[in-house]
The first five atom37 places (N, CA, C, CB, O) and aatype in JSON, in Angstrom:
{
  "aatype": [20, 20, 20, 20, 20, 20, 20, 20, 20, 20, 20, 20, 20, 20, 20, 20, 20, 20, 20, 20, 20, 20, 20, 20, 20, 20, 20, 20, 20, 20, 20, 20, 20, 20, 20, 20, 20, 20, 20, 20, 20, 20, 20, 20, 20, 20, 20, 20, 20, 20, 20, 20, 20, 20, 20, 20, 20, 20, 20, 20, 20, 20, 20, 20, 20, 20, 20, 20, 20, 20, 20, 20, 20, 20, 20, 20, 20, 20, 20, 20, 20, 20, 20, 20, 20, 20, 20, 20, 20, 20, 20, 20, 20, 20, 20, 20, 20, 20, 20, 20, 20, 20, 20, 20, 20, 20, 20, 20, 20, 20, 20, 20, 20, 20, 20, 20, 20, 20, 20, 20, 20, 20, 20, 20, 20, 20, 20, 20, 20, 20, 20, 20, 20, 20, 20, 20, 20, 20, 20, 20, 20, 20, 20, 20, 20, 20],
  "atom_mask": [
    [1, 1, 1, 1, 1],
    [1, 1, 1, 1, 1],
    [1, 1, 1, 1, 1],
    [1, 1, 1, 1, 1],
    [1, 1, 1, 1, 1],
    [1, 1, 1, 1, 1],
    [1, 1, 1, 1, 1],
    [1, 1, 1, 1, 1],
    [1, 1, 1, 1, 1],
    [1, 1, 1, 1, 1],
    [1, 1, 1, 1, 1],
    [1, 1, 1, 1, 1],
    [1, 1, 1, 1, 1],
    [1, 1, 1, 1, 1],
    [1, 1, 1, 1, 1],
    [1, 1, 1, 1, 1],
    [1, 1, 1, 1, 1],
    [1, 1, 1, 1, 1],
    [1, 1, 1, 1, 1],
    [1, 1, 1, 1, 1],
    [1, 1, 1, 1, 1],
    [1, 1, 1, 1, 1],
    [1, 1, 1, 1, 1],
    [1, 1, 1, 1, 1],
    [1, 1, 1, 1, 1],
    [1, 1, 1, 1, 1],
    [1, 1, 1, 1, 1],
    [1, 1, 1, 1, 1],
    [1, 1, 1, 1, 1],
    [1, 1, 1, 1, 1],
    [1, 1, 1, 1, 1],
    [1, 1, 1, 1, 1],
    [1, 1, 1, 1, 1],
    [1, 1, 1, 1, 1],
    [1, 1, 1, 1, 1],
    [1, 1, 1, 1, 1],
    [1, 1, 1, 1, 1],
    [1, 1, 1, 1, 1],
    [1, 1, 1, 1, 1],
    [1, 1, 1, 1, 1],
    [1, 1, 1, 1, 1],
    [1, 1, 1, 1, 1],
    [1, 1, 1, 1, 1],
    [1, 1, 1, 1, 1],
    [1, 1, 1, 1, 1],
    [1, 1, 1, 1, 1],
    [1, 1, 1, 1, 1],
    [1, 1, 1, 1, 1],
    [1, 1, 1, 1, 1],
    [1, 1, 1, 1, 1],
    [1, 1, 1, 1, 1],
    [1, 1, 1, 1, 1],
    [1, 1, 1, 1, 1],
    [1, 1, 1, 1, 1],
    [1, 1, 1, 1, 1],
    [1, 1, 1, 1, 1],
    [1, 1, 1, 1, 1],
    [1, 1, 1, 1, 1],
    [1, 1, 1, 1, 1],
    [1, 1, 1, 1, 1],
    [1, 1, 1, 1, 1],
    [1, 1, 1, 1, 1],
    [1, 1, 1, 1, 1],
    [1, 1, 1, 1, 1],
    [1, 1, 1, 1, 1],
    [1, 1, 1, 1, 1],
    [1, 1, 1, 1, 1],
    [1, 1, 1, 1, 1],
    [1, 1, 1, 1, 1],
    [1, 1, 1, 1, 1],
    [1, 1, 1, 1, 1],
    [1, 1, 1, 1, 1],
    [1, 1, 1, 1, 1],
    [1, 1, 1, 1, 1],
    [1, 1, 1, 1, 1],
    [1, 1, 1, 1, 1],
    [1, 1, 1, 1, 1],
    [1, 1, 1, 1, 1],
    [1, 1, 1, 1, 1],
    [1, 1, 1, 1, 1],
    [1, 1, 1, 1, 1],
    [1, 1, 1, 1, 1],
    [1, 1, 1, 1, 1],
    [1, 1, 1, 1, 1],
    [1, 1, 1, 1, 1],
    [1, 1, 1, 1, 1],
    [1, 1, 1, 1, 1],
    [1, 1, 1, 1, 1],
    [1, 1, 1, 1, 1],
    [1, 1, 1, 1, 1],
    [1, 1, 1, 1, 1],
    [1, 1, 1, 1, 1],
    [1, 1, 1, 1, 1],
    [1, 1, 1, 1, 1],
    [1, 1, 1, 1, 1],
    [1, 1, 1, 1, 1],
    [1, 1, 1, 1, 1],
    [1, 1, 1, 1, 1],
    [1, 1, 1, 1, 1],
    [1, 1, 1, 1, 1],
    [1, 1, 1, 1, 1],
    [1, 1, 1, 1, 1],
    [1, 1, 1, 1, 1],
    [1, 1, 1, 1, 1],
    [1, 1, 1, 1, 1],
    [1, 1, 1, 1, 1],
    [1, 1, 1, 1, 1],
    [1, 1, 1, 1, 1],
    [1, 1, 1, 1, 1],
    [1, 1, 1, 1, 1],
    [1, 1, 1, 1, 1],
    [1, 1, 1, 1, 1],
    [1, 1, 1, 1, 1],
    [1, 1, 1, 1, 1],
    [1, 1, 1, 1, 1],
    [1, 1, 1, 1, 1],
    [1, 1, 1, 1, 1],
    [1, 1, 1, 1, 1],
    [1, 1, 1, 1, 1],
    [1, 1, 1, 1, 1],
    [1, 1, 1, 1, 1],
    [1, 1, 1, 1, 1],
    [1, 1, 1, 1, 1],
    [1, 1, 1, 1, 1],
    [1, 1, 1, 1, 1],
    [1, 1, 1, 1, 1],
    [1, 1, 1, 1, 1],
    [1, 1, 1, 1, 1],
    [1, 1, 1, 1, 1],
    [1, 1, 1, 1, 1],
    [1, 1, 1, 1, 1],
    [1, 1, 1, 1, 1],
    [1, 1, 1, 1, 1],
    [1, 1, 1, 1, 1],
    [1, 1, 1, 1, 1],
    [1, 1, 1, 1, 1],
    [1, 1, 1, 1, 1],
    [1, 1, 1, 1, 1],
    [1, 1, 1, 1, 1],
    [1, 1, 1, 1, 1],
    [1, 1, 1, 1, 1],
    [1, 1, 1, 1, 1],
    [1, 1, 1, 1, 1],
    [1, 1, 1, 1, 1],
    [1, 1, 1, 1, 1],
    [1, 1, 1, 1, 1]
  ],
  "atom_positions": [
    [[92.87, 83.35, 72.43], [93.16, 84.53, 73.23], [92.79, 84.23, 74.68], [92.38, 85.77, 72.7], [91.74, 83.66, 74.96]],
    [[93.69, 84.62, 75.62], [93.43, 84.32, 77.03], [92.58, 85.4, 77.67], [94.75, 84.17, 77.79], [92.48, 86.53, 77.19]],
    [[91.96, 85.02, 78.79], [91.12, 85.93, 79.54], [92.03, 86.78, 80.45], [90.03, 85.16, 80.39], [92.56, 86.26, 81.43]],
    [[92.21, 88.06, 80.12], [93.11, 88.92, 80.87], [92.55, 89.37, 82.21], [93.44, 90.13, 80.04], [93.27, 89.96, 83.02]],
    [[91.29, 89.09, 82.46], [90.7, 89.51, 83.72], [91.06, 88.56, 84.86], [89.2, 89.6, 83.59], [90.84, 88.89, 86.03]],
    [[91.61, 87.39, 84.55], [91.98, 86.41, 85.56], [93.49, 86.22, 85.56], [91.27, 85.06, 85.32], [94.07, 85.97, 84.5]],
    [[94.16, 86.33, 86.72], [95.6, 86.1, 86.78], [95.91, 84.64, 86.49], [96.16, 86.5, 88.15], [95.12, 83.75, 86.81]],
    [[97.06, 84.41, 85.87], [97.46, 83.05, 85.52], [98.84, 82.74, 86.06], [97.42, 82.85, 84.0], [99.56, 83.64, 86.49]],
    [[99.21, 81.48, 86.04], [100.55, 81.04, 86.4], [100.91, 81.37, 87.84], [101.56, 81.65, 85.48], [100.07, 81.33, 88.74]],
    [[102.21, 81.71, 88.03], [102.72, 82.01, 89.37], [102.03, 83.22, 89.97], [104.23, 82.24, 89.32], [101.85, 83.29, 91.19]],
    [[101.64, 84.17, 89.13], [100.96, 85.35, 89.65], [99.62, 84.97, 90.26], [100.77, 86.39, 88.53], [99.22, 85.51, 91.29]],
    [[98.92, 84.04, 89.62], [97.61, 83.63, 90.13], [97.73, 83.0, 91.5], [96.94, 82.64, 89.15], [96.88, 83.2, 92.36]],
    [[98.81, 82.23, 91.71], [98.98, 81.55, 92.99], [99.16, 82.53, 94.14], [100.17, 80.6, 92.91], [98.71, 82.27, 95.25]],
    [[99.83, 83.66, 93.88], [100.08, 84.6, 94.96], [99.28, 85.88, 94.86], [101.52, 84.94, 95.0], [99.52, 86.81, 95.63]],
    [[98.35, 85.94, 93.94], [97.61, 87.18, 93.72], [96.87, 87.65, 94.96], [96.62, 86.99, 92.59], [96.8, 88.86, 95.22]],
    [[96.33, 86.73, 95.73], [95.59, 87.14, 96.92], [96.52, 87.68, 98.0], [94.79, 85.97, 97.46], [96.06, 88.34, 98.93]],
    [[97.83, 87.4, 97.89], [98.78, 87.87, 98.88], [99.35, 89.25, 98.56], [99.89, 86.88, 99.01], [100.1, 89.81, 99.36]],
    [[99.0, 89.79, 97.41], [99.53, 91.08, 97.01], [98.83, 92.18, 97.8], [99.37, 91.31, 95.49], [97.6, 92.31, 97.77]],
    [[99.63, 92.95, 98.51], [99.1, 94.05, 99.3], [99.74, 95.33, 98.78], [99.37, 93.85, 100.84], [100.96, 95.39, 98.65]],
    [[98.94, 96.34, 98.49], [99.55, 97.57, 97.99], [100.48, 98.17, 99.04], [98.47, 98.58, 97.6], [100.18, 98.17, 100.23]],
    [[101.61, 98.7, 98.58], [102.57, 99.32, 99.49], [101.99, 100.61, 100.06], [103.91, 99.6, 98.76], [101.32, 101.37, 99.36]],
    [[102.25, 100.83, 101.32], [101.82, 102.06, 101.96], [102.95, 103.06, 101.82], [101.43, 101.83, 103.46], [104.07, 102.82, 102.28]],
    [[102.67, 104.17, 101.19], [103.67, 105.2, 101.01], [103.6, 106.14, 102.21], [103.46, 105.98, 99.68], [102.59, 106.81, 102.44]],
    [[104.69, 106.17, 102.96], [104.74, 107.04, 104.13], [105.29, 108.39, 103.7], [105.61, 106.4, 105.27], [106.35, 108.44, 103.07]],
    [[104.63, 109.48, 104.03], [105.14, 110.79, 103.66], [106.53, 111.02, 104.24], [104.18, 111.89, 104.15], [106.79, 110.72, 105.41]],
    [[107.42, 111.54, 103.41], [108.82, 111.76, 103.8], [108.96, 113.16, 104.39], [109.77, 111.57, 102.57], [108.53, 114.15, 103.8]],
    [[109.58, 113.22, 105.57], [109.77, 114.48, 106.29], [111.23, 114.59, 106.72], [108.82, 114.56, 107.53], [111.84, 113.61, 107.14]],
    [[111.78, 115.8, 106.62], [113.08, 116.08, 107.21], [112.83, 116.94, 108.44], [114.05, 116.81, 106.18], [112.14, 117.96, 108.37]],
    [[113.38, 116.52, 109.57], [113.31, 117.29, 110.81], [114.71, 117.82, 111.07], [112.79, 116.42, 112.02], [115.66, 117.06, 111.22]],
    [[114.84, 119.14, 111.12], [116.12, 119.79, 111.4], [116.03, 120.44, 112.77], [116.48, 120.85, 110.3], [115.37, 121.46, 112.95]],
    [[116.71, 119.83, 113.73], [116.64, 120.28, 115.13], [117.97, 119.98, 115.78], [115.46, 119.58, 115.9], [118.42, 118.83, 115.78]],
    [[118.63, 121.0, 116.35], [119.95, 120.8, 116.93], [119.93, 120.34, 118.38], [120.72, 122.07, 116.84], [120.95, 119.88, 118.89]],
    [[118.81, 120.44, 119.05], [118.72, 119.92, 120.42], [118.41, 118.43, 120.36], [117.62, 120.69, 121.25], [117.33, 118.02, 119.93]],
    [[119.37, 117.61, 120.79], [119.3, 116.16, 120.62], [118.03, 115.55, 121.2], [120.5, 115.51, 121.26], [117.38, 114.74, 120.54]],
    [[117.67, 115.92, 122.4], [116.49, 115.32, 123.03], [115.22, 115.66, 122.25], [116.36, 115.8, 124.49], [114.39, 114.78, 122.01]],
    [[115.06, 116.92, 121.87], [113.89, 117.34, 121.11], [113.85, 116.62, 119.76], [113.89, 118.87, 120.9], [112.79, 116.18, 119.32]],
    [[115.01, 116.52, 119.1], [115.08, 115.86, 117.8], [114.67, 114.4, 117.91], [116.5, 115.96, 117.22], [113.89, 113.9, 117.09]],
    [[115.19, 113.71, 118.91], [114.87, 112.29, 119.09], [113.39, 112.08, 119.4], [115.72, 111.69, 120.2], [112.77, 111.15, 118.89]],
    [[112.83, 112.94, 120.25], [111.41, 112.82, 120.59], [110.54, 113.07, 119.36], [111.04, 113.82, 121.72], [109.6, 112.32, 119.11]],
    [[110.86, 114.11, 118.59], [110.1, 114.39, 117.37], [110.18, 113.23, 116.39], [110.61, 115.67, 116.7], [109.17, 112.8, 115.83]],
    [[111.39, 112.71, 116.19], [111.57, 111.6, 115.26], [110.76, 110.38, 115.69], [113.05, 111.23, 115.14], [110.05, 109.79, 114.88]],
    [[110.87, 110.0, 116.94], [110.15, 108.83, 117.45], [108.64, 109.01, 117.32], [110.52, 108.58, 118.91], [107.95, 108.1, 116.86]],
    [[108.14, 110.16, 117.71], [106.7, 110.41, 117.68], [106.18, 110.42, 116.25], [106.38, 111.74, 118.36], [105.15, 109.81, 115.96]],
    [[106.88, 111.11, 115.35], [106.41, 111.21, 113.96], [106.53, 109.89, 113.22], [107.2, 112.28, 113.23], [105.68, 109.58, 112.37]],
    [[107.55, 109.1, 113.51], [107.64, 107.76, 112.91], [106.48, 106.89, 113.39], [108.99, 107.09, 113.25], [105.9, 106.14, 112.6]],
    [[106.15, 106.98, 114.67], [105.01, 106.22, 115.19], [103.7, 106.68, 114.57], [104.94, 106.36, 116.72], [102.74, 105.92, 114.47]],
    [[103.67, 107.95, 114.13], [102.47, 108.49, 113.49], [102.4, 108.11, 112.01], [102.43, 110.0, 113.63], [101.44, 108.45, 111.32]],
    [[103.43, 107.4, 111.51], [103.38, 106.9, 110.14], [104.22, 107.64, 109.12], [102.01, 106.92, 109.69], [104.11, 107.37, 107.93]],
    [[105.07, 108.56, 109.57], [105.91, 109.3, 108.64], [107.29, 108.67, 108.52], [106.04, 110.75, 109.1], [107.78, 108.04, 109.46]],
    [[107.92, 108.86, 107.37], [109.32, 108.49, 107.16], [110.12, 109.72, 107.54], [109.61, 108.02, 105.67], [110.06, 110.74, 106.85]],
    [[110.86, 109.65, 108.63], [111.53, 110.83, 109.18], [113.04, 110.73, 108.98], [111.21, 111.0, 110.68], [113.66, 109.71, 109.29]],
    [[113.61, 111.8, 108.44], [115.06, 111.94, 108.28], [115.48, 113.09, 109.19], [115.48, 112.18, 106.77], [114.93, 114.18, 109.11]],
    [[116.47, 112.84, 110.04], [116.85, 113.79, 111.07], [118.18, 114.46, 110.75], [116.93, 113.1, 112.42], [119.16, 113.78, 110.44]],
    [[118.21, 115.78, 110.83], [119.44, 116.56, 110.66], [119.65, 117.38, 111.92], [119.38, 117.48, 109.38], [118.7, 117.97, 112.45]],
    [[120.89, 117.43, 112.4], [121.17, 118.13, 113.66], [121.71, 119.55, 113.45], [122.16, 117.34, 114.47], [121.99, 120.25, 114.42]],
    [[121.85, 119.99, 112.19], [122.24, 121.38, 111.93], [121.72, 121.8, 110.57], [123.78, 121.55, 112.0], [121.28, 120.96, 109.78]],
    [[121.77, 123.09, 110.3], [121.2, 123.63, 109.07], [121.9, 123.19, 107.81], [121.2, 125.09, 109.14], [121.25, 122.96, 106.79]],
    [[123.23, 123.07, 107.85], [123.99, 122.65, 106.67], [123.62, 121.22, 106.3], [125.51, 122.77, 106.92], [123.36, 120.93, 105.13]],
    [[123.61, 120.32, 107.28], [123.22, 118.94, 107.02], [121.77, 118.88, 106.54], [123.4, 118.08, 108.29], [121.44, 118.09, 105.66]],
    [[120.91, 119.7, 107.11], [119.5, 119.72, 106.69], [119.38, 120.09, 105.22], [118.69, 120.71, 107.56], [118.6, 119.47, 104.49]],
    [[120.13, 121.09, 104.77], [120.07, 121.51, 103.37], [120.49, 120.37, 102.45], [120.98, 122.73, 103.13], [119.85, 120.12, 101.42]],
    [[121.56, 119.67, 102.81], [122.03, 118.53, 102.02], [121.01, 117.41, 102.02], [123.37, 118.02, 102.56], [120.73, 116.82, 100.97]],
    [[120.44, 117.13, 103.18], [119.47, 116.05, 103.31], [118.19, 116.36, 102.52], [119.13, 115.82, 104.78], [117.63, 115.47, 101.89]],
    [[117.75, 117.59, 102.55], [116.55, 117.98, 101.81], [116.75, 117.74, 100.32], [116.2, 119.47, 102.08], [115.86, 117.23, 99.65]],
    [[117.93, 118.09, 99.81], [118.22, 117.84, 98.39], [118.26, 116.35, 98.09], [119.56, 118.49, 98.01], [117.82, 115.92, 97.02]],
    [[118.78, 115.56, 99.02], [118.93, 114.12, 98.79], [117.62, 113.35, 98.87], [119.9, 113.54, 99.78], [117.36, 112.48, 98.04]],
    [[116.78, 113.66, 99.85], [115.58, 112.83, 100.06], [114.3, 113.42, 99.49], [115.39, 112.6, 101.52], [113.28, 112.74, 99.44]],
    [[114.33, 114.69, 99.07], [113.16, 115.34, 98.46], [111.89, 115.15, 99.3], [112.93, 114.78, 97.05], [110.93, 114.52, 98.85]],
    [[111.89, 115.68, 100.52], [110.74, 115.49, 101.41], [109.52, 116.29, 100.96], [111.1, 115.87, 102.83], [109.64, 117.28, 100.24]],
    [[108.37, 115.83, 101.39], [107.14, 116.59, 101.15], [107.05, 117.76, 102.12], [105.9, 115.68, 101.29], [106.41, 118.77, 101.84]],
    [[107.7, 117.61, 103.28], [107.6, 118.62, 104.33], [108.89, 118.65, 105.14], [106.4, 118.35, 105.24], [109.54, 117.62, 105.32]],
    [[109.25, 119.84, 105.61], [110.43, 120.02, 106.44], [110.01, 120.72, 107.73], [111.53, 120.85, 105.68], [109.28, 121.71, 107.7]],
    [[110.48, 120.2, 108.85], [110.29, 120.85, 110.14], [111.64, 121.46, 110.5], [109.77, 119.83, 111.26], [112.62, 120.74, 110.69]],
    [[111.69, 122.79, 110.61], [112.95, 123.48, 110.87], [112.95, 124.16, 112.23], [113.21, 124.5, 109.78], [112.0, 124.86, 112.59]],
    [[114.03, 123.96, 112.97], [114.28, 124.76, 114.16], [114.81, 126.1, 113.64], [115.31, 124.04, 115.15], [115.7, 126.12, 112.79]],
    [[114.28, 127.19, 114.14], [114.69, 128.51, 113.65], [116.15, 128.82, 113.94], [113.81, 129.58, 114.27], [116.82, 129.45, 113.12]],
    [[116.65, 128.38, 115.09], [118.01, 128.73, 115.51], [118.88, 127.49, 115.57], [117.99, 129.43, 116.87], [118.93, 126.8, 116.59]],
    [[119.58, 127.23, 114.46], [120.48, 126.08, 114.39], [121.88, 126.57, 114.05], [119.99, 125.05, 113.34], [122.05, 127.62, 113.44]],
    [[122.9, 125.8, 114.44], [124.26, 126.16, 114.07], [124.52, 125.93, 112.57], [125.27, 125.37, 114.91], [123.89, 125.08, 111.94]],
    [[125.44, 126.69, 112.03], [125.85, 126.5, 110.64], [124.98, 127.26, 109.66], [125.82, 125.05, 110.3], [125.49, 128.01, 108.83]],
    [[123.7, 127.06, 109.74], [122.74, 127.69, 108.83], [121.42, 127.76, 109.59], [122.59, 126.89, 107.46], [120.86, 126.73, 109.96]],
    [[120.93, 128.95, 109.83], [119.71, 129.07, 110.62], [118.5, 128.53, 109.86], [119.46, 130.53, 111.02], [118.51, 128.46, 108.63]],
    [[117.49, 128.16, 110.59], [116.26, 127.7, 109.97], [115.63, 128.78, 109.1], [115.27, 127.26, 111.02], [115.06, 128.48, 108.05]],
    [[115.75, 130.04, 109.52], [115.18, 131.15, 108.73], [115.89, 131.28, 107.4], [115.27, 132.47, 109.51], [115.25, 131.48, 106.37]],
    [[117.23, 131.16, 107.4], [118.0, 131.26, 106.16], [117.68, 130.08, 105.25], [119.51, 131.31, 106.45], [117.51, 130.26, 104.04]],
    [[117.61, 128.89, 105.83], [117.27, 127.71, 105.04], [115.86, 127.83, 104.47], [117.4, 126.44, 105.89], [115.62, 127.44, 103.32]],
    [[114.93, 128.35, 105.24], [113.57, 128.58, 104.76], [113.59, 129.47, 103.52], [112.7, 129.21, 105.87], [112.93, 129.17, 102.52]],
    [[114.33, 130.57, 103.58], [114.39, 131.5, 102.44], [114.95, 130.8, 101.21], [115.26, 132.72, 102.79], [114.46, 131.0, 100.1]],
    [[115.98, 129.98, 101.39], [116.57, 129.24, 100.26], [115.58, 128.23, 99.67], [117.85, 128.51, 100.7], [115.48, 128.09, 98.45]],
    [[114.86, 127.55, 100.54], [113.88, 126.57, 100.06], [112.77, 127.24, 99.27], [113.29, 125.79, 101.23], [112.37, 126.74, 98.22]],
    [[112.28, 128.35, 99.75], [111.16, 129.02, 99.1], [111.56, 129.66, 97.77], [110.57, 130.07, 100.01], [110.7, 129.96, 96.94]],
    [[112.87, 129.88, 97.55], [113.34, 130.37, 96.25], [113.09, 129.34, 95.15], [114.84, 130.7, 96.32], [113.09, 129.69, 93.97]],
    [[112.88, 128.1, 95.53], [112.63, 127.03, 94.56], [111.24, 127.11, 93.94], [112.82, 125.68, 95.21], [110.95, 126.44, 92.95]],
    [[110.38, 127.92, 94.51], [109.03, 128.07, 93.98], [108.19, 126.83, 94.23], [109.07, 128.37, 92.5], [108.16, 126.31, 95.35]],
    [[107.52, 126.35, 93.19], [106.59, 125.23, 93.31], [107.29, 123.95, 93.76], [105.89, 124.99, 92.0], [106.64, 123.06, 94.31]],
    [[108.59, 123.84, 93.52], [109.32, 122.63, 93.89], [109.68, 122.59, 95.38], [110.59, 122.51, 93.07], [110.21, 121.59, 95.86]],
    [[109.4, 123.65, 96.1], [109.76, 123.71, 97.52], [108.84, 122.83, 98.35], [109.69, 125.16, 98.02], [107.64, 122.74, 98.1]],
    [[109.42, 122.16, 99.36], [108.57, 121.4, 100.28], [107.81, 122.36, 101.19], [109.41, 120.4, 101.13], [108.16, 123.54, 101.31]],
    [[106.77, 121.85, 101.83], [106.08, 122.61, 102.86], [107.03, 122.79, 104.04], [104.76, 121.89, 103.31], [107.85, 121.91, 104.31]],
    [[106.94, 123.9, 104.74], [107.86, 124.16, 105.85], [107.1, 124.55, 107.11], [108.86, 125.27, 105.47], [106.26, 125.45, 107.11]],
    [[107.41, 123.83, 108.2], [106.91, 124.16, 109.53], [108.12, 124.64, 110.33], [106.2, 122.92, 110.21], [109.1, 123.91, 110.49]],
    [[108.04, 125.86, 110.84], [109.12, 126.42, 111.65], [108.81, 126.24, 113.13], [109.33, 127.91, 111.31], [107.67, 126.43, 113.56]],
    [[109.83, 125.87, 113.89], [109.73, 125.8, 115.35], [110.63, 126.88, 115.92], [110.12, 124.37, 115.89], [111.83, 126.91, 115.61]],
    [[110.08, 127.75, 116.74], [110.9, 128.82, 117.3], [110.44, 129.19, 118.7], [110.85, 130.05, 116.39], [109.26, 129.09, 119.04]],
    [[111.39, 129.6, 119.49], [111.08, 130.11, 120.82], [111.12, 131.63, 120.85], [112.06, 129.54, 121.84], [110.87, 132.24, 121.88]],
    [[111.44, 132.23, 119.71], [111.55, 133.69, 119.61], [110.18, 134.35, 119.51], [112.39, 134.07, 118.4], [109.22, 133.76, 119.01]],
    [[110.11, 135.57, 119.99], [108.89, 136.35, 119.86], [108.89, 137.18, 118.58], [108.72, 137.26, 121.06], [107.83, 137.47, 118.03]],
    [[110.07, 137.57, 118.12], [110.19, 138.38, 116.91], [110.63, 137.49, 115.76], [111.19, 139.55, 117.12], [111.61, 136.74, 115.87]],
    [[109.91, 137.58, 114.65], [110.22, 136.76, 113.49], [110.84, 137.64, 112.41], [108.95, 136.06, 112.96], [110.38, 138.75, 112.18]],
    [[111.89, 137.16, 111.74], [112.49, 137.92, 110.64], [111.55, 137.94, 109.43], [113.85, 137.32, 110.25], [110.54, 137.24, 109.4]],
    [[111.9, 138.75, 108.45], [111.06, 138.89, 107.27], [110.86, 137.55, 106.55], [111.69, 139.91, 106.31], [109.82, 137.34, 105.93]],
    [[111.83, 136.65, 106.63], [111.71, 135.33, 105.98], [110.55, 134.51, 106.52], [113.0, 134.55, 106.15], [110.07, 133.6, 105.85]],
    [[110.11, 134.84, 107.71], [109.04, 134.05, 108.33], [107.75, 134.08, 107.53], [108.78, 134.54, 109.73], [106.92, 133.18, 107.66]],
    [[107.57, 135.1, 106.72], [106.34, 135.21, 105.93], [106.17, 134.06, 104.96], [106.33, 136.52, 105.17], [105.05, 133.76, 104.54]],
    [[107.27, 133.39, 104.59], [107.16, 132.3, 103.63], [107.01, 130.92, 104.28], [108.36, 132.29, 102.73], [106.9, 129.92, 103.57]],
    [[107.01, 130.86, 105.6], [106.78, 129.58, 106.28], [105.31, 129.2, 106.13], [107.18, 129.66, 107.79], [104.44, 130.06, 106.17]],
    [[105.05, 127.92, 105.95], [103.66, 127.46, 105.86], [102.98, 127.53, 107.22], [103.61, 126.03, 105.31], [101.8, 127.87, 107.31]],
    [[103.73, 127.21, 108.27], [103.23, 127.29, 109.65], [104.4, 127.62, 110.56], [102.52, 125.95, 110.09], [105.51, 127.12, 110.35]],
    [[104.16, 128.44, 111.56], [105.16, 128.71, 112.59], [104.57, 128.25, 113.91], [105.56, 130.24, 112.64], [103.48, 128.68, 114.31]],
    [[105.29, 127.37, 114.6], [104.87, 126.88, 115.92], [105.86, 127.37, 116.96], [104.76, 125.33, 115.94], [107.08, 127.3, 116.76]],
    [[105.35, 127.84, 118.07], [106.21, 128.3, 119.16], [106.65, 127.11, 120.0], [105.48, 129.33, 120.03], [105.87, 126.21, 120.29]],
    [[107.92, 127.14, 120.37], [108.46, 126.12, 121.27], [108.13, 126.52, 122.7], [109.99, 125.95, 121.07], [108.11, 127.72, 123.0]],
    [[107.89, 125.61, 123.56], [107.76, 124.18, 123.26], [106.38, 123.89, 122.66], [107.98, 123.33, 124.53], [105.35, 124.3, 123.21]],
    [[106.38, 123.19, 121.57], [105.12, 122.81, 120.9], [104.76, 121.39, 121.32], [105.24, 122.93, 119.34], [105.61, 120.51, 121.31]],
    [[103.52, 121.18, 121.66], [103.06, 119.84, 122.04], [103.19, 118.91, 120.83], [101.6, 119.87, 122.55], [102.9, 119.31, 119.7]],
    [[103.62, 117.69, 121.07], [103.79, 116.73, 119.98], [102.51, 116.51, 119.21], [104.29, 115.4, 120.53], [102.53, 116.4, 117.98]],
    [[101.39, 116.45, 119.91], [100.1, 116.27, 119.22], [99.84, 117.43, 118.27], [98.95, 116.15, 120.24], [99.31, 117.24, 117.18]],
    [[100.2, 118.63, 118.7], [99.98, 119.81, 117.86], [100.86, 119.73, 116.61], [100.28, 121.11, 118.65], [100.39, 120.01, 115.51]],
    [[102.12, 119.36, 116.78], [103.02, 119.23, 115.63], [102.46, 118.19, 114.66], [104.45, 118.83, 116.08], [102.39, 118.43, 113.46]],
    [[102.07, 117.02, 115.18], [101.53, 115.95, 114.33], [100.25, 116.4, 113.64], [101.27, 114.69, 115.16], [100.03, 116.07, 112.48]],
    [[99.4, 117.13, 114.34], [98.15, 117.6, 113.74], [98.41, 118.59, 112.61], [97.26, 118.25, 114.81], [97.74, 118.54, 111.58]],
    [[99.38, 119.47, 112.79], [99.74, 120.43, 111.74], [100.29, 119.7, 110.52], [100.77, 121.46, 112.26], [99.91, 120.02, 109.39]],
    [[101.17, 118.73, 110.73], [101.72, 117.97, 109.61], [100.62, 117.23, 108.88], [102.79, 116.98, 110.11], [100.58, 117.23, 107.65]],
    [[99.73, 116.59, 109.63], [98.63, 115.85, 109.01], [97.75, 116.77, 108.19], [97.8, 115.14, 110.09], [97.31, 116.4, 107.09]],
    [[97.48, 117.96, 108.71], [96.65, 118.91, 107.97], [97.34, 119.38, 106.69], [96.3, 120.12, 108.86], [96.72, 119.43, 105.63]],
    [[98.62, 119.72, 106.79], [99.35, 120.2, 105.62], [99.5, 119.13, 104.55], [100.72, 120.69, 106.04], [99.4, 119.42, 103.35]],
    [[99.73, 117.9, 104.98], [99.98, 116.81, 104.03], [98.72, 116.03, 103.67], [100.99, 115.86, 104.6], [98.76, 115.18, 102.78]],
    [[97.61, 116.32, 104.34], [96.39, 115.57, 104.07], [96.49, 114.13, 104.51], [96.06, 115.63, 102.6], [95.98, 113.23, 103.84]],
    [[97.16, 113.91, 105.65], [97.41, 112.54, 106.13], [96.79, 112.29, 107.5], [98.91, 112.28, 106.19], [97.39, 111.61, 108.33]],
    [[95.62, 112.82, 107.74], [95.0, 112.68, 109.05], [94.93, 111.23, 109.52], [93.62, 113.27, 109.03], [95.04, 110.97, 110.72]],
    [[94.76, 110.3, 108.6], [94.64, 108.89, 108.96], [95.91, 108.28, 109.5], [94.21, 108.11, 107.78], [95.88, 107.2, 110.1]],
    [[97.05, 108.96, 109.31], [98.32, 108.43, 109.79], [98.55, 108.7, 111.27], [99.45, 109.01, 108.99], [99.37, 108.02, 111.89]],
    [[97.85, 109.66, 111.82], [98.11, 110.04, 113.21], [97.8, 108.91, 114.17], [97.29, 111.25, 113.57], [96.89, 108.11, 113.96]],
    [[98.6, 108.88, 115.22], [98.36, 107.91, 116.28], [97.63, 108.6, 117.41], [99.69, 107.28, 116.78], [97.66, 109.82, 117.54]],
    [[96.99, 107.82, 118.21], [96.35, 108.35, 119.41], [97.38, 108.35, 120.52], [95.08, 107.51, 119.82], [98.23, 107.45, 120.58]],
    [[97.33, 109.33, 121.39], [98.23, 109.32, 122.54], [99.15, 110.46, 122.62], [99.0, 108.13, 122.54], [99.94, 110.54, 123.55]]
  ]
}
């Protein structure tokens, strides 16, 4: 009987080179303003997240179904399907729903806003957005300085 506590063969030769894969939390960012979307994507990717970008609500709904993110950042006012409407649809899923952070420049929130995990007013500082995501996902170690 062989000693199972010691790697053998080809595995033994490369065992010291095995590094566990780092799982980056998957996020969908739905934002129709191109500059804001690009800045959010760049910043959050640098902070260690896997970011999928949608430029309207309809695409965001499809993307959320396809990539099954842990968290969604929604612009409240998007063409095709508003962030508020998409939020209501996501929360109908119950426990299977991702966490949702809403970005809005509005002062008045519709009734659907009660189901958002966090609502941030635009313009929201990138550090604040990253800090909220880290807190919701328990990923404080992923944040970058700067």
